[in-house]
VOVEXFI-352596 format. One record per residue (C-alpha): residue in one letter; z, y, x. Coordinates in Angstrom, 2 decimals. Layout:
# residues N
SITE residu      pz      py      px
SITE      A       Z       Y       X
...
***
This chain:
# residues 540
SITE residu      pz      py      px
SITE      X  136.86   58.54  124.26
SITE      X  134.91   57.56  121.14
SITE      X  132.45   59.25  118.81
SITE      X  135.31   60.73  116.81
SITE      X  134.73   64.27  115.53
SITE      X  138.16   65.53  116.56
SITE      X  137.84   63.98  120.02
SITE      X  134.40   65.53  120.43
SITE      X  135.63   68.95  119.29
SITE      X  138.59   68.85  121.70
SITE      X  136.31   67.89  124.56
SITE      X  134.20   70.98  123.87
SITE      X  137.31   73.18  123.62
SITE      X  138.41   72.01  127.07
SITE      X  135.26   73.42  128.68
SITE      X  134.66   76.40  126.38
SITE      X  138.17   77.63  125.52
SITE      X  137.41   81.34  125.74
SITE      X  134.07   81.28  123.92
SITE      X  133.97   82.70  120.41
SITE      X  133.81   79.78  117.99
SITE      X  134.16   81.23  114.50
SITE      X  133.61   84.60  112.83
SITE      X  134.56   85.01  109.18
SITE      X  133.70   88.08  107.12
SITE      X  136.26   87.76  104.33
SITE      X  134.88   90.19  101.75
SITE      X  131.37   91.37  102.59
SITE      X  131.26   95.14  102.76
SITE      X  135.02   95.51  103.28
SITE      X  134.90   95.23  107.06
SITE      X  137.65   92.59  107.01
SITE      X  136.90   89.83  109.50
SITE      X  138.55   87.21  111.70
SITE      X  137.36   85.99  115.08
SITE      X  138.64   82.88  116.80
SITE      X  137.83   81.45  120.21
SITE      X  137.55   77.71  120.67
SITE      X  141.11   77.61  122.04
SITE      X  142.43   79.63  119.09
SITE      X  140.63   77.49  116.51
SITE      X  141.90   74.34  118.24
SITE      X  145.52   75.54  118.15
SITE      X  145.18   76.66  114.51
SITE      X  143.80   73.22  113.53
SITE      X  146.62   71.52  115.44
SITE      X  149.16   73.48  113.39
SITE      X  147.70   72.29  110.07
SITE      X  147.34   68.71  111.30
SITE      X  150.99   68.57  112.38
SITE      X  152.14   70.22  109.16
SITE      X  150.40   67.56  107.11
SITE      X  151.93   64.70  109.11
SITE      X  155.37   66.37  109.05
SITE      X  155.03   66.68  105.24
SITE      X  154.52   62.95  104.85
SITE      X  150.73   62.77  104.51
SITE      X  149.79   59.61  106.35
SITE      X  146.72   58.80  108.45
SITE      X  144.00   57.40  106.18
SITE      X  145.18   59.33  103.11
SITE      X  142.90   61.88  101.47
SITE      X  143.15   65.69  101.30
SITE      X  141.04   67.84   99.00
SITE      X  139.60   71.24   99.98
SITE      X  139.34   73.43   96.87
SITE      X  138.34   76.59   98.71
SITE      X  135.76   79.29   99.24
SITE      X  134.24   79.63  102.70
SITE      X  136.73   80.80  105.28
SITE      X  138.62   80.03  108.46
SITE      X  141.11   78.00  106.40
SITE      X  138.38   75.60  105.29
SITE      X  137.14   74.60  108.74
SITE      X  140.64   74.83  110.23
SITE      X  141.89   72.34  107.62
SITE      X  138.95   69.97  108.12
SITE      X  139.62   69.94  111.86
SITE      X  143.37   69.52  111.28
SITE      X  142.71   66.53  109.04
SITE      X  140.38   64.94  111.57
SITE      X  142.95   65.42  114.35
SITE      X  145.66   63.76  112.22
SITE      X  143.29   60.99  110.97
SITE      X  143.64   62.30  107.42
SITE      X  140.38   62.13  105.43
SITE      X  138.99   65.51  104.25
SITE      X  137.37   65.58  100.79
SITE      X  135.30   68.51   99.48
SITE      X  136.06   69.83   95.97
SITE      X  133.47   71.83   94.02
SITE      X  135.21   75.13   93.18
SITE      X  133.16   75.49   90.00
SITE      X  134.75   72.42   88.46
SITE      X  136.86   72.83   85.35
SITE      X  139.92   70.81   84.36
SITE      X  138.18   67.59   83.24
SITE      X  135.98   67.44   86.34
SITE      X  138.90   68.21   88.64
SITE      X  141.03   65.47   87.08
SITE      X  138.20   63.02   87.67
SITE      X  137.73   64.00   91.30
SITE      X  141.45   64.24   92.16
SITE      X  141.98   60.74   90.77
SITE      X  138.72   59.15   91.89
SITE      X  139.28   60.38   95.47
SITE      X  142.96   59.37   95.43
SITE      X  143.99   62.76   96.75
SITE      X  147.45   62.88   98.29
SITE      X  147.22   66.55   99.28
SITE      X  145.24   69.61   98.25
SITE      X  144.52   72.94   99.91
SITE      X  143.44   75.38   97.21
SITE      X  142.50   79.01   96.72
SITE      X  145.16   80.98   94.82
SITE      X  142.41   82.14   92.46
SITE      X  142.12   78.55   91.19
SITE      X  145.84   78.13   90.40
SITE      X  145.37   77.82   86.63
SITE      X  142.74   75.10   86.97
SITE      X  144.77   73.20   89.55
SITE      X  147.87   73.47   87.36
SITE      X  146.01   72.09   84.33
SITE      X  144.68   69.09   86.27
SITE      X  147.77   68.29   88.31
SITE      X  149.83   66.42   85.67
SITE      X  146.98   63.93   85.29
SITE      X  146.78   63.24   89.04
SITE      X  150.21   61.78   89.87
SITE      X  149.21   60.67   93.41
SITE      X  148.66   64.32   94.40
SITE      X  152.02   65.23   95.90
SITE      X  151.52   68.04   98.42
SITE      X  149.77   71.37   97.78
SITE      X  148.95   74.21  100.17
SITE      X  148.00   77.54   98.62
SITE      X  145.65   79.98  100.34
SITE      X  146.41   83.52   99.20
SITE      X  149.21   85.15   97.19
SITE      X  151.36   83.09   94.85
SITE      X  150.19   82.51   91.31
SITE      X  151.85   81.05   88.26
SITE      X  151.38   77.82   86.39
SITE      X  151.88   75.05   88.97
SITE      X  154.22   72.35   87.68
SITE      X  157.66   72.53   89.31
SITE      X  157.53   68.96   90.60
SITE      X  154.64   69.73   92.95
SITE      X  155.43   70.25   96.63
SITE      X  153.77   73.60   97.37
SITE      X  153.71   75.74  100.49
SITE      X  151.66   78.77  101.40
SITE      X  148.95   78.26  104.00
SITE      X  150.59   80.89  106.19
SITE      X  153.91   79.01  106.14
SITE      X  152.18   75.67  106.75
SITE      X  150.37   77.13  109.74
SITE      X  153.47   78.80  111.13
SITE      X  155.56   75.64  110.88
SITE      X  153.14   73.29  112.60
SITE      X  152.97   72.75  116.35
SITE      X  150.00   74.39  118.12
SITE      X  149.86   71.51  120.62
SITE      X  147.71   68.43  120.25
SITE      X  149.94   65.38  120.61
SITE      X  148.19   63.25  117.97
SITE      X  147.85   59.44  118.05
SITE      X  144.63   57.93  119.40
SITE      X  141.65   58.22  117.08
SITE      X  138.56   56.10  116.43
SITE      X  134.88   56.39  115.64
SITE      X  135.74   54.29  112.57
SITE      X  137.86   57.11  111.11
SITE      X  136.35   58.28  107.85
SITE      X  134.82   61.49  106.50
SITE      X  134.10   61.61  102.76
SITE      X  131.50   63.89  101.14
SITE      X  131.50   64.10   97.35
SITE      X  127.99   64.64   96.04
SITE      X  126.23   64.98   92.71
SITE      X  127.68   66.24   89.46
SITE      X  124.55   67.77   87.89
SITE      X  123.62   64.58   86.02
SITE      X  126.98   62.80   86.07
SITE      X  130.35   62.73   87.77
SITE      X  130.27   63.06   91.57
SITE      X  130.38   60.16   94.03
SITE      X  132.30   60.07   97.29
SITE      X  130.05   59.08  100.20
SITE      X  132.15   57.29  102.85
SITE      X  131.00   57.91  106.42
SITE      X  132.30   56.46  109.64
SITE      X  132.57   59.47  111.92
SITE      X  130.41   57.87  114.59
SITE      X  127.64   57.26  112.06
SITE      X  127.93   60.79  110.69
SITE      X  127.70   62.24  114.20
SITE      X  124.39   60.49  114.86
SITE      X  122.91   60.86  111.36
SITE      X  123.84   64.42  110.45
SITE      X  125.55   66.28  113.29
SITE      X  122.93   66.47  116.01
SITE      X  123.97   63.37  117.94
SITE      X  120.68   61.71  117.12
SITE      X  118.93   64.87  118.34
SITE      X  116.32   65.84  115.72
SITE      X  115.10   68.05  118.56
SITE      X  115.88   67.36  122.19
SITE      X  117.52   64.31  123.79
SITE      X  119.98   62.14  121.83
SITE      X  123.57   61.97  123.04
SITE      X  124.12   58.79  125.07
SITE      X  127.91   58.92  125.55
SITE      X  130.77   60.92  123.94
SITE      X  131.57   62.76  127.17
SITE      X  128.03   64.13  127.27
SITE      X  128.72   66.84  124.69
SITE      X  131.24   68.62  126.90
SITE      X  128.98   68.13  129.92
SITE      X  126.13   69.86  128.11
SITE      X  128.38   72.72  127.01
SITE      X  129.80   73.16  130.52
SITE      X  126.27   73.26  131.89
SITE      X  125.50   76.28  129.74
SITE      X  124.61   74.91  126.32
SITE      X  125.75   77.95  124.33
SITE      X  124.54   81.31  123.15
SITE      X  123.27   80.38  119.69
SITE      X  124.90   81.78  116.54
SITE      X  124.71   79.62  113.40
SITE      X  125.08   81.18  109.95
SITE      X  125.52   78.56  107.19
SITE      X  125.27   80.68  104.03
SITE      X  125.88   78.08  101.26
SITE      X  129.43   77.06  100.30
SITE      X  131.21   74.76  102.76
SITE      X  132.19   72.63   99.75
SITE      X  128.66   71.22   99.92
SITE      X  128.20   68.87  102.85
SITE      X  125.22   70.66  104.39
SITE      X  127.14   73.80  105.35
SITE      X  130.12   71.95  106.80
SITE      X  127.82   69.72  108.83
SITE      X  125.89   72.78  110.05
SITE      X  129.15   74.35  111.23
SITE      X  130.06   71.17  113.10
SITE      X  126.66   71.04  114.77
SITE      X  127.48   74.47  116.14
SITE      X  130.93   73.36  117.30
SITE      X  129.59   70.17  118.87
SITE      X  127.37   72.19  121.18
SITE      X  129.79   75.01  121.99
SITE      X  128.04   77.57  119.87
SITE      X  129.24   80.25  117.47
SITE      X  129.51   79.89  113.68
SITE      X  129.51   82.85  111.28
SITE      X  130.76   82.59  107.68
SITE      X  130.89   84.73  104.55
SITE      X  133.29   83.94  101.70
SITE      X  130.42   84.18   99.22
SITE      X  126.65   84.60   99.33
SITE      X  125.74   88.30   98.92
SITE      X  122.13   88.87  100.13
SITE      X  122.59   92.43  101.37
SITE      X  125.72   91.51  103.30
SITE      X  124.05   88.42  104.76
SITE      X  121.36   90.68  106.22
SITE      X  123.92   93.16  107.57
SITE      X  125.78   90.31  109.28
SITE      X  122.56   88.91  110.74
SITE      X  121.92   92.29  112.35
SITE      X  125.49   92.89  113.50
SITE      X  126.21   89.41  114.89
SITE      X  122.68   88.77  116.23
SITE      X  122.43   85.56  114.24
SITE      X  119.88   83.04  115.50
SITE      X  119.86   80.22  112.96
SITE      X  120.37   80.65  109.21
SITE      X  120.78   77.75  106.80
SITE      X  120.40   78.07  103.02
SITE      X  119.30   76.08   99.98
SITE      X  115.76   76.64   98.74
SITE      X  114.30   79.52   96.77
SITE      X  117.57   80.21   94.96
SITE      X  118.92   81.71   98.18
SITE      X  115.72   82.72   99.97
SITE      X  114.28   84.78   97.09
SITE      X  117.31   87.15   96.89
SITE      X  117.14   87.61  100.66
SITE      X  113.46   88.50  100.37
SITE      X  114.18   90.95   97.54
SITE      X  116.88   92.64   99.64
SITE      X  114.78   92.69  102.81
SITE      X  111.81   94.08  100.93
SITE      X  113.97   96.57   99.02
SITE      X  117.33   98.19   99.78
SITE      X  117.66   96.46  103.18
SITE      X  114.14   97.19  104.40
SITE      X  114.17   97.80  108.14
SITE      X  117.25   95.64  108.85
SITE      X  117.02   94.28  112.39
SITE      X  116.58   90.51  112.00
SITE      X  114.75   90.06  115.29
SITE      X  117.45   87.71  116.61
SITE      X  116.66   85.05  113.96
SITE      X  114.45   82.25  115.22
SITE      X  114.97   79.71  112.43
SITE      X  115.74   79.64  108.72
SITE      X  116.28   76.14  107.37
SITE      X  116.69   74.77  103.87
SITE      X  118.34   71.51  102.86
SITE      X  119.02   70.23   99.37
SITE      X  116.11   72.10   97.76
SITE      X  112.54   72.89   98.73
SITE      X  111.40   76.37   99.69
SITE      X  108.24   76.94   97.68
SITE      X  104.95   77.86   99.31
SITE      X  104.86   81.29   97.62
SITE      X  108.35   82.23   98.78
SITE      X  107.65   81.03  102.30
SITE      X  104.58   83.26  102.49
SITE      X  106.56   86.26  101.28
SITE      X  109.27   85.61  103.85
SITE      X  106.81   85.27  106.74
SITE      X  105.37   88.68  105.92
SITE      X  108.85   90.21  106.31
SITE      X  110.13   88.08  109.19
SITE      X  107.04   86.72  111.01
SITE      X  108.84   85.51  114.13
SITE      X  111.27   83.15  112.37
SITE      X  110.48   79.46  111.86
SITE      X  110.92   78.23  108.30
SITE      X  112.16   74.64  108.19
SITE      X  112.10   72.64  104.97
SITE      X  114.51   69.89  105.99
SITE      X  114.82   66.63  104.08
SITE      X  118.07   64.72  103.86
SITE      X  121.05   63.93  101.68
SITE      X  124.79   63.29  101.68
SITE      X  123.94   59.58  101.87
SITE      X  121.55   59.79  104.81
SITE      X  122.18   62.92  106.84
SITE      X  118.98   64.32  108.36
SITE      X  115.74   62.42  107.64
SITE      X  113.05   64.83  108.76
SITE      X  111.31   68.17  108.37
SITE      X  108.35   69.11  106.18
SITE      X  104.99   69.60  107.84
SITE      X  103.31   73.00  107.92
SITE      X  100.66   71.85  105.44
SITE      X  103.22   70.98  102.76
SITE      X  102.56   72.81   99.53
SITE      X  101.32   72.53   95.95
SITE      X   97.98   71.07   97.05
SITE      X   99.18   68.31   99.41
SITE      X  102.77   67.80   98.23
SITE      X  106.08   67.85  100.11
SITE      X  105.03   66.11  103.34
SITE      X  107.77   65.08  105.77
SITE      X  107.65   63.78  109.32
SITE      X  110.66   61.49  109.21
SITE      X  112.83   60.06  111.94
SITE      X  112.38   56.50  113.24
SITE      X  115.13   55.15  110.97
SITE      X  113.51   56.26  107.68
SITE      X  111.12   54.13  105.62
SITE      X  109.54   54.04  102.18
SITE      X  110.41   50.67  100.60
SITE      X  109.87   48.72   97.42
SITE      X  113.26   49.05   95.67
SITE      X  113.06   45.45   94.41
SITE      X  112.08   43.62   97.60
SITE      X  113.35   46.22  100.14
SITE      X  110.10   45.68  102.06
SITE      X  108.14   48.64  103.42
SITE      X  105.38   49.80  101.09
SITE      X  101.73   49.94  102.06
SITE      X  100.19   53.39  102.60
SITE      X   99.71   55.13   99.26
SITE      X  102.08   52.88   97.30
SITE      X  105.04   54.51   95.57
SITE      X  108.46   53.41   96.72
SITE      X  111.90   54.82   97.46
SITE      X  113.01   56.51  100.65
SITE      X  115.46   54.37  102.64
SITE      X  117.24   54.73  105.95
SITE      X  118.79   52.20  108.30
SITE      X  121.22   52.24  111.19
SITE      X  123.75   55.06  111.02
SITE      X  124.34   55.12  107.26
SITE      X  127.51   55.41  105.13
SITE      X  129.81   52.53  104.24
SITE      X  129.24   53.12  100.54
SITE      X  130.70   55.11   97.66
SITE      X  134.45   55.44   97.48
SITE      X  136.01   53.60   94.53
SITE      X  132.64   52.51   93.14
SITE      X  131.54   49.00   94.05
SITE      X  128.78   48.92   91.42
SITE      X  127.00   52.05   92.65
SITE      X  127.53   50.96   96.23
SITE      X  125.76   47.67   95.48
SITE      X  122.85   49.57   93.87
SITE      X  122.39   51.96   96.80
SITE      X  123.45   50.19  100.03
SITE      X  122.16   46.88  101.35
SITE      X  121.78   44.82  104.51
SITE      X  118.46   43.66  105.89
SITE      X  117.71   41.95  109.20
SITE      X  121.28   42.55  110.35
SITE      X  121.18   46.29  109.72
SITE      X  122.81   48.46  107.09
SITE      X  120.47   50.43  104.84
SITE      X  120.83   53.13  102.20
SITE      X  118.34   53.42   99.35
SITE      X  117.93   57.08   98.38
SITE      X  116.98   58.36   94.94
SITE      X  113.77   60.03   96.15
SITE      X  110.43   58.45   95.27
SITE      X  107.70   58.78   97.89
SITE      X  104.53   57.44   99.44
SITE      X  103.59   57.16  103.10
SITE      X  100.14   57.81  104.58
SITE      X   98.29   56.10  107.43
SITE      X   99.84   58.49  109.99
SITE      X  103.39   57.74  108.86
SITE      X  103.87   61.08  107.07
SITE      X  106.05   60.64  103.97
SITE      X  105.06   62.48  100.80
SITE      X  108.21   62.99   98.72
SITE      X  107.43   62.97   95.00
SITE      X  110.90   63.73   93.61
SITE      X  114.07   62.13   92.34
SITE      X  113.39   58.95   90.43
SITE      X  116.24   59.72   88.02
SITE      X  114.45   62.92   86.93
SITE      X  111.00   61.39   86.62
SITE      X  109.32   62.15   83.26
SITE      X  107.30   59.38   81.62
SITE      X  104.72   61.09   79.43
SITE      X  102.12   58.87   77.78
SITE      X  102.67   56.24   80.46
SITE      X  102.09   58.69   83.32
SITE      X  104.89   59.66   85.71
SITE      X  105.63   63.31   86.41
SITE      X  108.09   64.43   89.05
SITE      X  109.71   67.79   88.17
SITE      X  109.66   69.09   91.74
SITE      X  105.85   68.99   91.85
SITE      X  105.51   71.00   88.63
SITE      X  108.20   73.45   89.78
SITE      X  106.25   74.15   92.96
SITE      X  103.18   75.01   90.87
SITE      X  105.19   77.22   88.53
SITE      X  106.75   79.17   91.40
SITE      X  103.30   79.99   92.71
SITE      X  102.84   82.25   89.66
SITE      X  103.50   85.87   90.74
SITE      X  105.73   86.59   87.71
SITE      X  107.92   83.48   88.01
SITE      X  111.18   84.08   89.87
SITE      X  112.64   80.59   89.45
SITE      X  111.93   77.47   87.39
SITE      X  113.20   74.02   86.53
SITE      X  111.32   71.25   84.74
SITE      X  112.74   68.60   82.42
SITE      X  111.48   65.89   80.11
SITE      X  111.95   66.30   76.34
SITE      X  111.49   63.50   73.77
SITE      X  108.07   63.66   72.13
SITE      X  106.92   61.63   69.10
SITE      X  103.39   61.24   70.46
SITE      X  103.84   61.02   74.22
SITE      X  107.34   59.59   74.52
SITE      X  108.30   62.70   76.47
SITE      X  106.64   65.97   77.33
SITE      X  107.03   68.33   80.25
SITE      X  109.16   71.39   79.51
SITE      X  109.34   74.37   81.86
SITE      X  112.50   76.49   81.91
SITE      X  111.48   79.76   83.59
SITE      X  113.22   82.87   84.86
SITE      X  110.71   85.72   84.91
SITE      X  110.70   88.14   87.81
SITE      X  112.48   91.41   87.02
SITE      X  110.06   94.02   85.69
SITE      X  107.32   91.47   84.96
SITE      X  105.83   91.20   81.44
SITE      X  106.93   88.25   79.24
SITE      X  105.12   85.04   80.00
SITE      X  103.41   82.90   77.40
SITE      X  102.98   79.14   77.36
SITE      X   99.21   79.65   77.43
SITE      X   99.43   81.76   80.59
SITE      X  101.62   79.18   82.30
SITE      X   99.27   76.35   81.31
SITE      X   96.23   78.25   82.54
SITE      X   97.97   78.90   85.87
SITE      X   99.01   75.25   86.30
SITE      X   95.65   73.82   85.28
SITE      X   94.12   74.67   88.67
SITE      X   97.00   72.99   90.52
SITE      X   98.06   69.98   88.45
SITE      X   96.54   67.07   86.57
SITE      X   96.41   67.62   82.80
SITE      X   99.34   65.32   81.95
SITE      X  101.62   67.28   84.32
SITE      X  101.03   70.64   82.68
SITE      X  104.05   71.94   80.69
SITE      X  103.72   71.62   76.92
SITE      X  106.82   73.73   76.31
SITE      X  108.05   76.98   77.85
SITE      X  111.65   78.20   77.67
SITE      X  112.34   81.68   79.04
SITE      X  115.86   82.30   80.33
SITE      X  117.64   85.23   81.95
SITE      X  118.72   83.07   84.87
SITE      X  118.28   79.49   86.07
SITE      X  121.52   77.60   86.37
SITE      X  122.13   76.11   89.79
SITE      X  125.15   75.03   91.80
SITE      X  126.62   77.61   94.24
SITE      X  124.55   75.97   96.97
SITE      X  121.30   76.37   95.00
SITE      X  120.87   72.78   93.82
SITE      X  119.13   72.33   90.48
SITE      X  121.15   71.63   87.34
SITE      X  118.67   69.41   85.52
SITE      X  121.13   68.47   82.80
SITE      X  121.37   72.14   81.82
SITE      X  117.58   72.54   81.94
SITE      X  117.06   69.59   79.63
SITE      X  119.68   70.88   77.18
SITE      X  118.02   74.31   77.19
SITE      X  114.63   72.75   76.43
SITE      X  116.08   70.50   73.71
SITE      X  117.80   73.45   72.04
SITE      X  114.54   75.40   71.99
SITE      X  112.65   72.37   70.65
SITE      X  114.85   71.82   67.59
***
């Protein structure tokens, strides 16, 4: 047995067959739900894996998942892993041009898609000739070209064998996570499954003892390692949620899903299912939960929750304080990581506008000089890097792979986009993405730092910061702000006065754009391209 995700899942099934593995609330508020034990989920995944092989999809080929959250998503991922077919996430917000790019860049041979997206799939399909097999989830729609091989998910599932019977697998089998898209087209991060297990799926044990052999997972589960219910609330199409679900499966625990994020229904499910661990993405998801818990859902029993974690975006200090007042017994974890690195570490309790986003990182994470790849001295700015269990590179992109991945002292490294310093105690202070850094009058401003200060204002609901060309300074800091409902309009002077006690003068916004809502991805990640365009439009 190797560190292969399908092998590991099957080993857990064999000792936890009757445990509940997956609960899916299809349409929050409707009462429609599905519950599968580990044995039932295993058989369902076997059916999809066999269907794909019987339909001519070969091991090593790529399958896209163009789906909302649901049983079908995780069932298909597991079916792919069992059949050694590579699962590829597809952002369901993409329009035709973006879909054509991803279908072709990822060399998709098969696609499982939501019936709701039929028109978009149909428009992109003629420009992706390698895509030859489609599986539709939901009732039939119109518009798919007649040459496409299409079956319904129900028929695919019914026609596949529920037994295992797959060829031997390997820890070298791949898992691809497409990431990015807010500042350019997405990139496919290629992971060996063994590396992904240790970097992002709990094998390296961010808490507790690391796994020393593949058989150990099932041994831990058999010894009683269960009883925790995970609730990944962001879309599974973003790597964090899928990896969170697999962490739950790896340790014989229960995973709860909603099709979409609806704050009131999330709280109802927490109470009903006695959820223990909730994952989300930053203020964009935590703020609506706070508003619901402090408003129409006041009194909801959330006593079962012991942790709420964020990945992909920082929970601001103000929002964390508000949440603690409503749910004082739950730990709030600001996790730091990426599709290229997995889990790097967790923010310290003293992180905030005054001291910055401070992270206690794992032993494989460093801050390095991007030119020499040597570790920086305390206080020097460098880029976050990780060694050991890191991806193979970007799929179909040798140039970006060469920019981001390197070898040093016989180890593979990945150079992340985050700029940071490290202090004498080894705590990393993350400054922000280098690609978003604003150079104003020769000084560097990282948007995340200014955003944290803005969100500390009681009338600011959400904010993004972008750089705008400036004749005098080269660029100036522009704040795009969503005001809290019912609050009076904000002025630039009020924002500047608020920031002046928290930021150096050159970091203070020189432009304010008020918007009805901040544009983010479904998972809550910032759309900085949109923010910059909004500021430019206001500046002309």
